[in-house]
C-alpha positions, 0 to 999 in steps of 0.5 A: 500499499502506498503512503501519501505524502502531505503537500502544503503551499508555502503561502498558507504557512504561518508567516510563511515559515517553515516549522518542525510540523512540515517534517516530511512534507512537500511545499510548493512555492510560487513566490520568491522568499517563501518559505522562509527557512529558520535557523533552528529546525531540529535535526532529522527534519526534512522537506521537499520544496518545488518552485512551480513558479515562472521565476526563481524562488530565493531562500531568505538570507541567513545571518550566518552561512548554514546552507551546504548545496550538495552536487556543487564544486564548493563545500563551503556554507552558503547564506542563501540559495535559489531554485529555478522554475520547476526546480526542486530540492530536498531540504535536510537539517543536520548540525555538523561541526566541520574540521574547519569550524564551520557549523553546517545546519541545512543541506540542500539537494537540488533536483534538475 
């Protein structure tokens, strides 16, 4: 038997903020900057973000670079990321302290 994955629009989130209540959900967005990703989602949190807009989705900018963009040449944390129209990503929260002392908080695995 298949399990349905709950899908929610970023526009319906309270204040457009992701919370731990969206763990495992598919989040659809058509507005740049929504959903807003906080710095304190719990370890193990994950969601899929789908940009179905005609325009890029640009995440909010974190004061400390905490995003690692998987599948890229850079391993340095980034303060934000973007998704092109039709692009998806899986956002995973995990606290990782690197050898260089960087505290990585979120991994962003983009699909094509």
